[in-house]
Each structure stands twice: as structure tokens, then as C-alpha cells.
CHARMM internal coordinates of N, CA and C (Angstrom, degrees):
IC EDIT
DIST 1 N 1 CA 1.4517
DIST 1 CA 1 C 1.5523
ANGL 1 N 1 CA 1 C 107.22
DIST 1 C 2 N 1.2823
ANGL 1 CA 1 C 2 N 114.70
DIHE 1 N 1 CA 1 C 2 N 134.43
DIST 2 N 2 CA 1.4635
ANGL 1 C 2 N 2 CA 120.49
DIHE 1 CA 1 C 2 N 2 CA -179.47
DIST 2 CA 2 C 1.5391
ANGL 2 N 2 CA 2 C 109.08
DIHE 1 C 2 N 2 CA 2 C -69.36
DIST 2 C 3 N 1.3237
ANGL 2 CA 2 C 3 N 117.80
DIHE 2 N 2 CA 2 C 3 N 145.90
DIST 3 N 3 CA 1.4604
ANGL 2 C 3 N 3 CA 120.14
DIHE 2 CA 2 C 3 N 3 CA -178.55
DIST 3 CA 3 C 1.5543
ANGL 3 N 3 CA 3 C 112.30
DIHE 2 C 3 N 3 CA 3 C -60.08
DIST 3 C 4 N 1.3190
ANGL 3 CA 3 C 4 N 116.61
DIHE 3 N 3 CA 3 C 4 N -34.62
DIST 4 N 4 CA 1.4842
ANGL 3 C 4 N 4 CA 119.46
DIHE 3 CA 3 C 4 N 4 CA 179.65
DIST 4 CA 4 C 1.5296
ANGL 4 N 4 CA 4 C 110.87
DIHE 3 C 4 N 4 CA 4 C -66.06
DIST 4 C 5 N 1.3222
ANGL 4 CA 4 C 5 N 115.22
DIHE 4 N 4 CA 4 C 5 N -40.95
DIST 5 N 5 CA 1.4550
ANGL 4 C 5 N 5 CA 120.21
DIHE 4 CA 4 C 5 N 5 CA 179.33
DIST 5 CA 5 C 1.5377
ANGL 5 N 5 CA 5 C 110.02
DIHE 4 C 5 N 5 CA 5 C -66.51
DIST 5 C 6 N 1.2978
ANGL 5 CA 5 C 6 N 117.19
DIHE 5 N 5 CA 5 C 6 N -43.15
DIST 6 N 6 CA 1.4563
ANGL 5 C 6 N 6 CA 121.31
DIHE 5 CA 5 C 6 N 6 CA 178.55
DIST 6 CA 6 C 1.5065
ANGL 6 N 6 CA 6 C 111.20
DIHE 5 C 6 N 6 CA 6 C -62.18
DIST 6 C 7 N 1.3335
ANGL 6 CA 6 C 7 N 116.81
DIHE 6 N 6 CA 6 C 7 N -42.80
DIST 7 N 7 CA 1.4607
ANGL 6 C 7 N 7 CA 121.17
DIHE 6 CA 6 C 7 N 7 CA 178.10
DIST 7 CA 7 C 1.5369
ANGL 7 N 7 CA 7 C 110.55
DIHE 6 C 7 N 7 CA 7 C -62.53
DIST 7 C 8 N 1.3430
ANGL 7 CA 7 C 8 N 116.57
DIHE 7 N 7 CA 7 C 8 N -40.65
DIST 8 N 8 CA 1.4565
ANGL 7 C 8 N 8 CA 119.94
DIHE 7 CA 7 C 8 N 8 CA 179.19
DIST 8 CA 8 C 1.5113
ANGL 8 N 8 CA 8 C 111.57
DIHE 7 C 8 N 8 CA 8 C -65.43
DIST 8 C 9 N 1.3435
ANGL 8 CA 8 C 9 N 117.69
DIHE 8 N 8 CA 8 C 9 N -38.93
DIST 9 N 9 CA 1.4522
ANGL 8 C 9 N 9 CA 122.33
DIHE 8 CA 8 C 9 N 9 CA 176.62
DIST 9 CA 9 C 1.5442
ANGL 9 N 9 CA 9 C 110.55
DIHE 8 C 9 N 9 CA 9 C -61.08
DIST 9 C 10 N 1.3167
ANGL 9 CA 9 C 10 N 115.85
DIHE 9 N 9 CA 9 C 10 N -42.86
DIST 10 N 10 CA 1.4767
ANGL 9 C 10 N 10 CA 120.02
DIHE 9 CA 9 C 10 N 10 CA -179.39
DIST 10 CA 10 C 1.5314
ANGL 10 N 10 CA 10 C 109.38
DIHE 9 C 10 N 10 CA 10 C -65.31
DIST 10 C 11 N 1.3136
ANGL 10 CA 10 C 11 N 117.19
DIHE 10 N 10 CA 10 C 11 N -44.00
DIST 11 N 11 CA 1.4820
ANGL 10 C 11 N 11 CA 120.77
DIHE 10 CA 10 C 11 N 11 CA 179.99
DIST 11 CA 11 C 1.5140
ANGL 11 N 11 CA 11 C 110.27
DIHE 10 C 11 N 11 CA 11 C -60.66
DIST 11 C 12 N 1.3460
ANGL 11 CA 11 C 12 N 116.15
DIHE 11 N 11 CA 11 C 12 N -44.99
DIST 12 N 12 CA 1.4649
ANGL 11 C 12 N 12 CA 120.15
DIHE 11 CA 11 C 12 N 12 CA 179.38
DIST 12 CA 12 C 1.5247
ANGL 12 N 12 CA 12 C 111.97
DIHE 11 C 12 N 12 CA 12 C -62.26
DIST 12 C 13 N 1.3288
ANGL 12 CA 12 C 13 N 116.43
DIHE 12 N 12 CA 12 C 13 N -42.39
DIST 13 N 13 CA 1.4653
ANGL 12 C 13 N 13 CA 120.39
DIHE 12 CA 12 C 13 N 13 CA -179.42
DIST 13 CA 13 C 1.5314
ANGL 13 N 13 CA 13 C 111.41
DIHE 12 C 13 N 13 CA 13 C -65.17
DIST 13 C 14 N 1.3187
ANGL 13 CA 13 C 14 N 116.27
DIHE 13 N 13 CA 13 C 14 N -40.53
DIST 14 N 14 CA 1.4558
ANGL 13 C 14 N 14 CA 119.87
DIHE 13 CA 13 C 14 N 14 CA 177.82
DIST 14 CA 14 C 1.5173
ANGL 14 N 14 CA 14 C 111.02
DIHE 13 C 14 N 14 CA 14 C -63.11
DIST 14 C 15 N 1.3139
ANGL 14 CA 14 C 15 N 115.30
DIHE 14 N 14 CA 14 C 15 N -41.21
DIST 15 N 15 CA 1.4577
ANGL 14 C 15 N 15 CA 119.17
DIHE 14 CA 14 C 15 N 15 CA 176.33
DIST 15 CA 15 C 1.5295
ANGL 15 N 15 CA 15 C 112.47
DIHE 14 C 15 N 15 CA 15 C -61.68
DIST 15 C 16 N 1.3288
ANGL 15 CA 15 C 16 N 116.49
DIHE 15 N 15 CA 15 C 16 N -43.01
DIST 16 N 16 CA 1.4654
ANGL 15 C 16 N 16 CA 120.67
DIHE 15 CA 15 C 16 N 16 CA 177.45
DIST 16 CA 16 C 1.5229
ANGL 16 N 16 CA 16 C 110.93
DIHE 15 C 16 N 16 CA 16 C -60.63
DIST 16 C 17 N 1.3266
ANGL 16 CA 16 C 17 N 116.23
DIHE 16 N 16 CA 16 C 17 N -44.13
DIST 17 N 17 CA 1.4699
ANGL 16 C 17 N 17 CA 120.73
DIHE 16 CA 16 C 17 N 17 CA -179.37
DIST 17 CA 17 C 1.5278
ANGL 17 N 17 CA 17 C 111.10
DIHE 16 C 17 N 17 CA 17 C -64.55
DIST 17 C 18 N 1.3158
ANGL 17 CA 17 C 18 N 117.84
DIHE 17 N 17 CA 17 C 18 N -36.93
DIST 18 N 18 CA 1.4610
ANGL 17 C 18 N 18 CA 120.36
DIHE 17 CA 17 C 18 N 18 CA 177.38
DIST 18 CA 18 C 1.5223
ANGL 18 N 18 CA 18 C 111.39
DIHE 17 C 18 N 18 CA 18 C -65.15
DIST 18 C 19 N 1.3372
ANGL 18 CA 18 C 19 N 116.26
DIHE 18 N 18 CA 18 C 19 N -40.27
DIST 19 N 19 CA 1.4623
ANGL 18 C 19 N 19 CA 119.05
DIHE 18 CA 18 C 19 N 19 CA 178.66
DIST 19 CA 19 C 1.5292
ANGL 19 N 19 CA 19 C 110.34
DIHE 18 C 19 N 19 CA 19 C -67.31
DIST 19 C 20 N 1.3346
ANGL 19 CA 19 C 20 N 117.24
DIHE 19 N 19 CA 19 C 20 N -41.21
DIST 20 N 20 CA 1.4728
ANGL 19 C 20 N 20 CA 119.15
DIHE 19 CA 19 C 20 N 20 CA 177.32
DIST 20 CA 20 C 1.5263
ANGL 20 N 20 CA 20 C 111.80
DIHE 19 C 20 N 20 CA 20 C -62.29
DIST 20 C 21 N 1.3284
ANGL 20 CA 20 C 21 N 116.36
DIHE 20 N 20 CA 20 C 21 N -41.03
DIST 21 N 21 CA 1.4593
ANGL 20 C 21 N 21 CA 119.81
DIHE 20 CA 20 C 21 N 21 CA 178.88
DIST 21 CA 21 C 1.5114
ANGL 21 N 21 CA 21 C 112.02
DIHE 20 C 21 N 21 CA 21 C -64.64
DIST 21 C 22 N 1.3214
ANGL 21 CA 21 C 22 N 116.04
DIHE 21 N 21 CA 21 C 22 N -37.97
DIST 22 N 22 CA 1.4572
ANGL 21 C 22 N 22 CA 119.67
DIHE 21 CA 21 C 22 N 22 CA 178.48
DIST 22 CA 22 C 1.5271
ANGL 22 N 22 CA 22 C 111.19
DIHE 21 C 22 N 22 CA 22 C -65.63
DIST 22 C 23 N 1.3093
ANGL 22 CA 22 C 23 N 116.22
DIHE 22 N 22 CA 22 C 23 N -41.60
DIST 23 N 23 CA 1.4560
ANGL 22 C 23 N 23 CA 121.06
DIHE 22 CA 22 C 23 N 23 CA 178.91
DIST 23 CA 23 C 1.5334
ANGL 23 N 23 CA 23 C 109.51
DIHE 22 C 23 N 23 CA 23 C -64.00
DIST 23 C 24 N 1.3213
ANGL 23 CA 23 C 24 N 116.35
DIHE 23 N 23 CA 23 C 24 N -40.45
DIST 24 N 24 CA 1.4557
ANGL 23 C 24 N 24 CA 121.62
DIHE 23 CA 23 C 24 N 24 CA -179.32
DIST 24 CA 24 C 1.5362
ANGL 24 N 24 CA 24 C 110.21
DIHE 23 C 24 N 24 CA 24 C -65.48
DIST 24 C 25 N 1.3129
ANGL 24 CA 24 C 25 N 115.59
DIHE 24 N 24 CA 24 C 25 N -42.53
DIST 25 N 25 CA 1.4966
ANGL 24 C 25 N 25 CA 119.13
DIHE 24 CA 24 C 25 N 25 CA 177.00
DIST 25 CA 25 C 1.5157
ANGL 25 N 25 CA 25 C 111.03
DIHE 24 C 25 N 25 CA 25 C -62.01
DIST 25 C 26 N 1.3240
ANGL 25 CA 25 C 26 N 116.38
DIHE 25 N 25 CA 25 C 26 N -44.39
DIST 26 N 26 CA 1.4732
ANGL 25 C 26 N 26 CA 118.55
DIHE 25 CA 25 C 26 N 26 CA 178.76
DIST 26 CA 26 C 1.5002
ANGL 26 N 26 CA 26 C 112.09
DIHE 25 C 26 N 26 CA 26 C -62.51
DIST 26 C 27 N 1.3188
ANGL 26 CA 26 C 27 N 117.99
DIHE 26 N 26 CA 26 C 27 N -38.30
DIST 27 N 27 CA 1.4546
ANGL 26 C 27 N 27 CA 121.37
DIHE 26 CA 26 C 27 N 27 CA 178.28
DIST 27 CA 27 C 1.5254
ANGL 27 N 27 CA 27 C 111.08
DIHE 26 C 27 N 27 CA 27 C -65.33
DIST 27 C 28 N 1.3338
ANGL 27 CA 27 C 28 N 116.40
DIHE 27 N 27 CA 27 C 28 N -40.77
DIST 28 N 28 CA 1.4762
ANGL 27 C 28 N 28 CA 119.91
DIHE 27 CA 27 C 28 N 28 CA 178.06
DIST 28 CA 28 C 1.5455
ANGL 28 N 28 CA 28 C 111.35
DIHE 27 C 28 N 28 CA 28 C -66.34
DIST 28 C 29 N 1.3349
ANGL 28 CA 28 C 29 N 116.47
DIHE 28 N 28 CA 28 C 29 N -39.60
DIST 29 N 29 CA 1.4458
ANGL 28 C 29 N 29 CA 119.28
DIHE 28 CA 28 C 29 N 29 CA 177.30
DIST 29 CA 29 C 1.5119
ANGL 29 N 29 CA 29 C 112.12
DIHE 28 C 29 N 29 CA 29 C -64.58
DIST 29 C 30 N 1.3215
ANGL 29 CA 29 C 30 N 116.89
DIHE 29 N 29 CA 29 C 30 N -40.85
DIST 30 N 30 CA 1.4620
ANGL 29 C 30 N 30 CA 120.77
DIHE 29 CA 29 C 30 N 30 CA 177.78
DIST 30 CA 30 C 1.5136
ANGL 30 N 30 CA 30 C 111.68
DIHE 29 C 30 N 30 CA 30 C -63.69
DIST 30 C 31 N 1.3482
ANGL 30 CA 30 C 31 N 116.62
DIHE 30 N 30 CA 30 C 31 N -40.66
DIST 31 N 31 CA 1.4562
ANGL 30 C 31 N 31 CA 118.72
DIHE 30 CA 30 C 31 N 31 CA 178.59
DIST 31 CA 31 C 1.5241
ANGL 31 N 31 CA 31 C 110.88
DIHE 30 C 31 N 31 CA 31 C -66.33
DIST 31 C 32 N 1.3467
ANGL 31 CA 31 C 32 N 116.76
DIHE 31 N 31 CA 31 C 32 N -39.45
DIST 32 N 32 CA 1.4569
ANGL 31 C 32 N 32 CA 119.90
DIHE 31 CA 31 C 32 N 32 CA 178.25
DIST 32 CA 32 C 1.5062
ANGL 32 N 32 CA 32 C 110.13
DIHE 31 C 32 N 32 CA 32 C -64.30
DIST 32 C 33 N 1.3231
ANGL 32 CA 32 C 33 N 119.02
DIHE 32 N 32 CA 32 C 33 N -38.57
DIST 33 N 33 CA 1.4631
ANGL 32 C 33 N 33 CA 122.40
DIHE 32 CA 32 C 33 N 33 CA 179.10
DIST 33 CA 33 C 1.5221
ANGL 33 N 33 CA 33 C 110.16
DIHE 32 C 33 N 33 CA 33 C -65.03
DIST 33 C 34 N 1.3216
ANGL 33 CA 33 C 34 N 116.33
DIHE 33 N 33 CA 33 C 34 N -44.69
DIST 34 N 34 CA 1.4739
ANGL 33 C 34 N 34 CA 119.46
DIHE 33 CA 33 C 34 N 34 CA 177.77
DIST 34 CA 34 C 1.5113
ANGL 34 N 34 CA 34 C 111.24
DIHE 33 C 34 N 34 CA 34 C -60.98
DIST 34 C 35 N 1.3217
ANGL 34 CA 34 C 35 N 115.65
DIHE 34 N 34 CA 34 C 35 N -41.38
DIST 35 N 35 CA 1.4589
ANGL 34 C 35 N 35 CA 119.07
DIHE 34 CA 34 C 35 N 35 CA -179.44
DIST 35 CA 35 C 1.5086
ANGL 35 N 35 CA 35 C 111.24
DIHE 34 C 35 N 35 CA 35 C -66.38
DIST 35 C 36 N 1.3367
ANGL 35 CA 35 C 36 N 118.35
DIHE 35 N 35 CA 35 C 36 N -40.33
DIST 36 N 36 CA 1.4593
ANGL 35 C 36 N 36 CA 122.54
DIHE 35 CA 35 C 36 N 36 CA 177.86
DIST 36 CA 36 C 1.5172
ANGL 36 N 36 CA 36 C 111.14
DIHE 35 C 36 N 36 CA 36 C -65.12
DIST 36 C 37 N 1.3426
ANGL 36 CA 36 C 37 N 116.03
DIHE 36 N 36 CA 36 C 37 N -39.76
DIST 37 N 37 CA 1.4562
ANGL 36 C 37 N 37 CA 118.09
DIHE 36 CA 36 C 37 N 37 CA 179.68
DIST 37 CA 37 C 1.5062
ANGL 37 N 37 CA 37 C 111.04
DIHE 36 C 37 N 37 CA 37 C -70.04
DIST 37 C 38 N 1.3191
ANGL 37 CA 37 C 38 N 116.48
DIHE 37 N 37 CA 37 C 38 N -35.23
DIST 38 N 38 CA 1.4604
ANGL 37 C 38 N 38 CA 120.27
DIHE 37 CA 37 C 38 N 38 CA 178.44
DIST 38 CA 38 C 1.5096
ANGL 38 N 38 CA 38 C 112.18
DIHE 37 C 38 N 38 CA 38 C -66.42
DIST 38 C 39 N 1.3096
ANGL 38 CA 38 C 39 N 117.21
DIHE 38 N 38 CA 38 C 39 N -35.89
DIST 39 N 39 CA 1.4654
ANGL 38 C 39 N 39 CA 121.82
DIHE 38 CA 38 C 39 N 39 CA -179.86
DIST 39 CA 39 C 1.5201
ANGL 39 N 39 CA 39 C 112.31
DIHE 38 C 39 N 39 CA 39 C -84.97
DIST 39 C 40 N 1.2901
ANGL 39 CA 39 C 40 N 120.09
DIHE 39 N 39 CA 39 C 40 N 0.67
DIST 40 N 40 CA 1.4415
ANGL 39 C 40 N 40 CA 121.30
DIHE 39 CA 39 C 40 N 40 CA 176.15
DIST 40 CA 40 C 1.5122
ANGL 40 N 40 CA 40 C 114.28
DIHE 39 C 40 N 40 CA 40 C 91.95
DIST 40 C 41 N 1.3019
ANGL 40 CA 40 C 41 N 118.00
DIHE 40 N 40 CA 40 C 41 N -2.80
DIST 41 N 41 CA 1.4478
ANGL 40 C 41 N 41 CA 120.83
DIHE 40 CA 40 C 41 N 41 CA 177.24
DIST 41 CA 41 C 1.5211
ANGL 41 N 41 CA 41 C 112.87
DIHE 40 C 41 N 41 CA 41 C 71.20
DIST 41 C 42 N 1.3503
ANGL 41 CA 41 C 42 N 116.44
DIHE 41 N 41 CA 41 C 42 N -160.41
DIST 42 N 42 CA 1.4646
ANGL 41 C 42 N 42 CA 118.94
DIHE 41 CA 41 C 42 N 42 CA -174.97
DIST 42 CA 42 C 1.5206
ANGL 42 N 42 CA 42 C 114.06
DIHE 41 C 42 N 42 CA 42 C -70.65
DIST 42 C 43 N 1.3495
ANGL 42 CA 42 C 43 N 118.67
DIHE 42 N 42 CA 42 C 43 N -25.74
DIST 43 N 43 CA 1.4368
ANGL 42 C 43 N 43 CA 120.23
DIHE 42 CA 42 C 43 N 43 CA -179.48
DIST 43 CA 43 C 1.5236
ANGL 43 N 43 CA 43 C 110.86
DIHE 42 C 43 N 43 CA 43 C -61.87
DIST 43 C 44 N 1.3053
ANGL 43 CA 43 C 44 N 116.30
DIHE 43 N 43 CA 43 C 44 N -37.65
DIST 44 N 44 CA 1.4723
ANGL 43 C 44 N 44 CA 119.77
DIHE 43 CA 43 C 44 N 44 CA 179.92
DIST 44 CA 44 C 1.5101
ANGL 44 N 44 CA 44 C 111.59
DIHE 43 C 44 N 44 CA 44 C -64.08
DIST 44 C 45 N 1.3269
ANGL 44 CA 44 C 45 N 118.03
DIHE 44 N 44 CA 44 C 45 N -38.91
DIST 45 N 45 CA 1.4241
ANGL 44 C 45 N 45 CA 121.37
DIHE 44 CA 44 C 45 N 45 CA 179.60
DIST 45 CA 45 C 1.5073
ANGL 45 N 45 CA 45 C 111.93
DIHE 44 C 45 N 45 CA 45 C -64.66
DIST 45 C 46 N 1.3468
ANGL 45 CA 45 C 46 N 116.87
DIHE 45 N 45 CA 45 C 46 N -40.03
DIST 46 N 46 CA 1.4726
ANGL 45 C 46 N 46 CA 120.43
DIHE 45 CA 45 C 46 N 46 CA 178.02
DIST 46 CA 46 C 1.4983
ANGL 46 N 46 CA 46 C 109.85
DIHE 45 C 46 N 46 CA 46 C -63.46
DIST 46 C 47 N 1.3459
ANGL 46 CA 46 C 47 N 116.67
DIHE 46 N 46 CA 46 C 47 N -44.32
DIST 47 N 47 CA 1.4529
ANGL 46 C 47 N 47 CA 118.34
DIHE 46 CA 46 C 47 N 47 CA 178.99
DIST 47 CA 47 C 1.5139
ANGL 47 N 47 CA 47 C 111.61
DIHE 46 C 47 N 47 CA 47 C -62.49
DIST 47 C 48 N 1.3329
ANGL 47 CA 47 C 48 N 116.23
DIHE 47 N 47 CA 47 C 48 N -37.68
DIST 48 N 48 CA 1.4667
ANGL 47 C 48 N 48 CA 119.09
DIHE 47 CA 47 C 48 N 48 CA -178.66
DIST 48 CA 48 C 1.5077
ANGL 48 N 48 CA 48 C 110.76
DIHE 47 C 48 N 48 CA 48 C -65.60
DIST 48 C 49 N 1.3077
ANGL 48 CA 48 C 49 N 118.07
DIHE 48 N 48 CA 48 C 49 N -37.35
DIST 49 N 49 CA 1.4777
ANGL 48 C 49 N 49 CA 121.58
DIHE 48 CA 48 C 49 N 49 CA 177.49
DIST 49 CA 49 C 1.4847
ANGL 49 N 49 CA 49 C 110.02
DIHE 48 C 49 N 49 CA 49 C -63.73
DIST 49 C 50 N 1.3347
ANGL 49 CA 49 C 50 N 117.79
DIHE 49 N 49 CA 49 C 50 N -47.37
DIST 50 N 50 CA 1.4550
ANGL 49 C 50 N 50 CA 119.60
DIHE 49 CA 49 C 50 N 50 CA 179.59
DIST 50 CA 50 C 1.5024
ANGL 50 N 50 CA 50 C 112.15
DIHE 49 C 50 N 50 CA 50 C -68.18
DIST 50 C 51 N 1.3185
ANGL 50 CA 50 C 51 N 116.19
DIHE 50 N 50 CA 50 C 51 N -32.04
DIST 51 N 51 CA 1.4505
ANGL 50 C 51 N 51 CA 120.05
DIHE 50 CA 50 C 51 N 51 CA 179.00
DIST 51 CA 51 C 1.5259
ANGL 51 N 51 CA 51 C 111.68
DIHE 50 C 51 N 51 CA 51 C -65.47
DIST 51 C 52 N 1.3268
ANGL 51 CA 51 C 52 N 117.25
DIHE 51 N 51 CA 51 C 52 N -30.06
DIST 52 N 52 CA 1.4449
ANGL 51 C 52 N 52 CA 120.52
DIHE 51 CA 51 C 52 N 52 CA 179.45
DIST 52 CA 52 C 1.5395
ANGL 52 N 52 CA 52 C 111.90
DIHE 51 C 52 N 52 CA 52 C -76.04
DIST 52 C 53 N 1.3304
ANGL 52 CA 52 C 53 N 115.92
DIHE 52 N 52 CA 52 C 53 N -20.98
DIST 53 N 53 CA 1.4512
ANGL 52 C 53 N 53 CA 119.73
DIHE 52 CA 52 C 53 N 53 CA -177.89
DIST 53 CA 53 C 1.5363
ANGL 53 N 53 CA 53 C 112.94
DIHE 52 C 53 N 53 CA 53 C -79.03
DIST 53 C 54 N 1.3322
ANGL 53 CA 53 C 54 N 116.22
DIHE 53 N 53 CA 53 C 54 N -15.97
DIST 54 N 54 CA 1.4765
ANGL 53 C 54 N 54 CA 117.72
DIHE 53 CA 53 C 54 N 54 CA -178.54
DIST 54 CA 54 C 1.5272
ANGL 54 N 54 CA 54 C 110.04
DIHE 53 C 54 N 54 CA 54 C -70.09
DIST 54 C 55 N 1.2847
ANGL 54 CA 54 C 55 N 116.92
DIHE 54 N 54 CA 54 C 55 N 142.51
DIST 55 N 55 CA 1.4368
ANGL 54 C 55 N 55 CA 121.79
DIHE 54 CA 54 C 55 N 55 CA 177.06
DIST 55 CA 55 C 1.5334
ANGL 55 N 55 CA 55 C 107.98
DIHE 54 C 55 N 55 CA 55 C -119.48
DIST 55 C 56 N 1.3277
ANGL 55 CA 55 C 56 N 115.06
DIHE 55 N 55 CA 55 C 56 N 90.82
DIST 56 N 56 CA 1.4658
ANGL 55 C 56 N 56 CA 118.13
DIHE 55 CA 55 C 56 N 56 CA -178.44
DIST 56 CA 56 C 1.4944
ANGL 56 N 56 CA 56 C 110.07
DIHE 55 C 56 N 56 CA 56 C -130.44
END
COOR INIT
IC SEED 1 N 1 CA 1 C
IC BUILD
């Protein structure tokens, strides 16, 4: 295999891996957003803290 061809294959593979990593990061961010929305976000945590302070 010619060195130029080998170099081009490496460059292409690195580019593919970067695109896959970007898609994976976006998928993880979307899952984290859905999870935060499902749990009510930061407002729910504040209410939970104040809810624990009640003595009834």
C-alpha cells in the first residue's frame, strides 16, 4: 500500500470516528435532557428540600 493511500485511509477513519463520537455525545445529551425533564428539573429539587424541612 502506498504511503499516501495509507495516510488517506487514516485521515478518513479519524474523521468517521469524530462523527460517531459527536453523534454519541448528542445522544447522551438528549437522554440527559429527557431524564431531567422527566424528574421535574431543578424546581423539583428545591421543593423537595423545603418539603423535608416541614415538621408535621
